[in-house]
C-alpha positions as CSV (number, residue, x, y, z in Angstrom):
1,X,97.5,179.9,98.4
2,X,99.4,182.7,96.6
3,X,102.9,183.8,97.5
4,X,104.5,187.0,96.3
5,X,108.2,187.6,97.1
6,X,109.8,191.0,97.3
7,X,113.5,191.4,97.8
8,X,114.0,194.4,99.9
9,X,116.6,196.6,101.6
10,X,120.4,196.5,101.0
11,X,120.7,193.1,102.6
12,X,118.4,191.6,100.0
13,X,115.9,190.3,102.5
14,X,112.8,188.4,101.2
15,X,109.5,189.8,102.3
16,X,106.6,187.5,101.5
17,X,102.9,188.5,100.9
18,X,100.8,185.5,101.3
19,X,97.0,185.2,100.6
20,X,94.2,182.8,99.7
21,X,90.9,183.0,97.8
22,X,89.3,185.1,100.6
23,X,91.8,187.8,99.8
24,X,92.9,188.1,103.4
25,X,96.7,188.2,103.6
26,X,99.7,188.2,105.9
27,X,103.1,189.8,105.3
28,X,106.0,187.6,106.5
29,X,109.2,189.4,107.5
30,X,108.4,192.9,106.3
31,X,111.9,194.2,105.7
32,X,111.2,197.5,104.1
33,X,113.7,200.3,105.1
34,X,112.4,203.1,102.9
35,X,109.1,204.7,101.8
36,X,109.7,203.4,98.3
37,X,110.0,199.8,99.6
38,X,106.8,200.2,101.8
39,X,105.0,201.4,98.6
40,X,106.2,198.3,96.8
41,X,104.5,196.2,99.4
42,X,101.4,198.4,99.3
43,X,101.2,198.1,95.5
44,X,101.1,194.3,95.7
45,X,98.3,194.6,98.3
46,X,96.3,197.1,96.2
47,X,96.8,195.3,92.8
48,X,95.5,192.1,94.2
49,X,92.7,193.6,96.3
50,X,94.1,192.1,99.5
51,X,93.1,192.7,103.1
52,X,96.2,192.5,105.4
53,X,95.4,191.0,108.8
54,X,98.8,190.3,110.3
55,X,102.5,191.0,110.0
56,X,104.4,187.9,111.0
57,X,108.1,187.7,111.7
58,X,110.2,184.5,111.7
59,X,112.7,186.4,114.0
60,X,113.6,189.8,115.3
61,X,116.7,190.9,113.3
62,X,116.6,194.5,112.0
63,X,116.6,193.6,108.3
64,X,113.3,191.7,108.7
65,X,111.3,194.2,110.7
66,X,111.8,197.6,109.1
67,X,108.4,197.6,107.4
68,X,106.2,196.3,110.3
69,X,105.4,199.7,111.7
70,X,104.2,200.9,108.3
71,X,101.8,197.9,108.1
72,X,100.4,198.5,111.5
73,X,99.8,202.2,110.9
74,X,98.5,201.7,107.3
75,X,96.3,198.6,107.7
76,X,95.9,198.2,111.5
77,X,97.3,194.7,111.5
78,X,98.6,192.7,114.5
79,X,102.3,192.0,114.8
80,X,103.3,188.4,115.5
81,X,106.8,187.4,116.7
82,X,108.3,185.3,119.4
83,X,108.8,187.2,122.7
84,X,112.2,185.4,123.0
85,X,113.4,187.8,120.3
86,X,112.1,191.0,122.0
87,X,115.7,192.0,122.8
88,X,116.5,192.0,119.1
89,X,113.3,194.0,118.2
90,X,114.2,196.6,120.9
91,X,117.6,197.0,119.3
92,X,116.5,197.0,115.7
93,X,117.4,200.7,115.1
94,X,120.8,200.4,116.7
95,X,121.5,197.2,114.9
96,X,120.8,198.9,111.6
97,X,123.1,201.7,112.5
98,X,125.9,199.2,113.1
99,X,125.6,198.1,109.5
100,X,125.4,201.7,108.3
101,X,121.7,201.4,107.5
102,X,118.6,203.3,108.7
103,X,116.0,200.9,110.1
104,X,112.6,201.9,111.5
105,X,111.8,200.9,115.1
106,X,109.8,197.7,115.6
107,X,106.5,197.8,117.3
108,X,105.4,195.9,120.4
109,X,104.4,192.2,119.9
110,X,100.7,191.6,119.7
111,X,100.8,187.8,119.2
112,X,103.6,185.9,120.9
113,X,104.6,183.0,118.6
114,X,106.4,181.4,121.4
115,X,103.0,180.4,123.0
116,X,100.8,179.6,120.0
117,X,100.7,176.6,117.7
118,X,99.4,178.3,114.6
119,X,98.2,181.5,113.1
120,X,95.3,181.9,110.6
121,X,94.2,184.2,107.8
122,X,91.2,183.6,105.6
123,X,90.9,179.8,105.1
124,X,94.6,179.2,105.7
125,X,96.5,178.0,108.7
126,X,100.2,178.4,109.2
127,X,101.7,176.1,111.8
128,X,104.3,177.8,114.0
129,X,107.4,175.5,114.2
130,X,110.1,176.6,116.7
131,X,113.4,176.6,114.9
132,X,115.9,178.4,117.3
133,X,119.6,178.7,116.4
134,X,119.9,181.8,114.3
135,X,118.1,183.6,117.1
136,X,116.6,182.2,120.3
137,X,113.0,182.8,119.2
138,X,113.2,181.9,115.6
139,X,110.2,180.1,114.1
140,X,109.4,178.7,110.7
141,X,105.8,178.9,109.3
142,X,104.3,175.8,107.6
143,X,101.3,175.8,105.3
144,X,100.7,172.0,105.2
145,X,98.2,171.9,102.4
146,X,100.4,174.0,100.1
147,X,103.5,172.2,101.2
148,X,105.2,175.6,101.7
149,X,107.6,176.4,104.6
150,X,108.8,179.9,105.4
151,X,112.2,179.2,107.0
152,X,113.4,182.8,107.7
153,X,117.1,182.7,108.3
154,X,117.2,179.1,109.6
155,X,117.6,177.2,106.3
156,X,118.7,178.7,102.9
157,X,119.2,177.2,99.5
158,X,122.4,175.2,100.1
159,X,123.3,177.1,103.3
160,X,122.1,178.0,106.8
161,X,121.7,181.1,108.8
162,X,124.7,182.6,110.6
163,X,125.0,181.8,114.3
164,X,127.7,184.2,115.3
165,X,125.3,187.0,116.2
166,X,123.9,187.6,119.7
167,X,121.7,184.7,120.7
168,X,122.9,182.5,117.9
169,X,123.8,178.8,118.4
170,X,125.1,176.4,115.8
171,X,124.1,173.3,117.6
172,X,120.6,174.5,118.0
173,X,120.2,175.6,114.3
174,X,121.3,172.2,113.1
175,X,119.0,170.5,115.6
176,X,116.1,172.6,114.3
177,X,116.9,171.7,110.7
178,X,117.3,168.0,111.4
179,X,114.5,167.5,113.8
180,X,111.9,170.1,112.8
181,X,112.3,170.8,109.1
182,X,113.7,167.7,107.3
183,X,110.9,165.4,108.6
184,X,108.3,167.6,106.9
185,X,109.2,165.9,103.6
186,X,111.3,166.2,100.5
187,X,108.6,167.7,98.4
188,X,108.0,170.7,100.7
189,X,109.1,174.0,99.1
190,X,111.1,176.3,101.4
191,X,110.9,180.1,101.2
192,X,113.9,181.5,103.0
193,X,114.7,184.9,104.3
194,X,117.4,185.5,101.7
195,X,118.1,184.0,98.3
196,X,115.7,182.0,96.2
197,X,113.4,179.1,97.2
198,X,114.4,175.4,97.3
199,X,113.0,172.2,98.5
200,X,113.7,170.1,101.6
201,X,114.7,167.2,99.3
202,X,117.3,169.4,97.5
203,X,118.8,170.5,100.8
204,X,119.1,166.9,102.0
205,X,121.2,166.2,98.9
206,X,123.1,169.4,98.3
207,X,123.2,171.5,101.4
208,X,126.8,171.0,102.8
209,X,125.9,171.7,106.4
210,X,123.0,169.2,106.3
211,X,124.9,166.6,104.3
212,X,127.8,166.7,106.7
213,X,125.7,166.0,109.8
214,X,123.6,163.3,108.1
215,X,126.7,161.5,106.9
216,X,128.2,161.7,110.4
217,X,125.1,160.2,111.8
218,X,125.2,157.3,109.3
219,X,128.9,156.7,109.9
220,X,128.2,156.7,113.7
221,X,125.3,154.3,113.5
222,X,127.2,152.1,111.0
């Protein structure tokens, strides 16, 4: 499996183009906010001879959805996102305006990630893991064979996603990290929605939010 990361828009959001040897690909969190950024995505697709089949969103915040409409119009892909985040998708343009940014409207959801266990492209399967907390419908996408986890804005390198926005919940994001992500294994590489990649093992040792909760659990049990 091949992964190409593009850092897009003024919020430095990570858009991932992911493909396998069949050349079918998916675009995860297409955050382009300009024609130039859409062309950056298109260039990667063209240079590698890829066939896009789906735009997948880990969640519905405006900085992650600005390029989805372009992908649908240019390549006819389906759009996959949790219906629990529809209220955020519907407000993407106004959300962007609040931050002084122009964001394209998000299209309607074609594949509801709240009701499916996995999505496929080529010979690759991505497991859909529900990781609410940053948003109500947030999911992470796990490629088990490649030991690659796309965490969106749930887990960052030595940090976590903010929970003070509408629909955010700190207790839920920590529950998602501790119960859904950490058990996947220390050697799993995480590809977050912002900043650079890490591993679960690194986060267990050095992420202050994770370390604090794990230490509290040990002290409680001890």
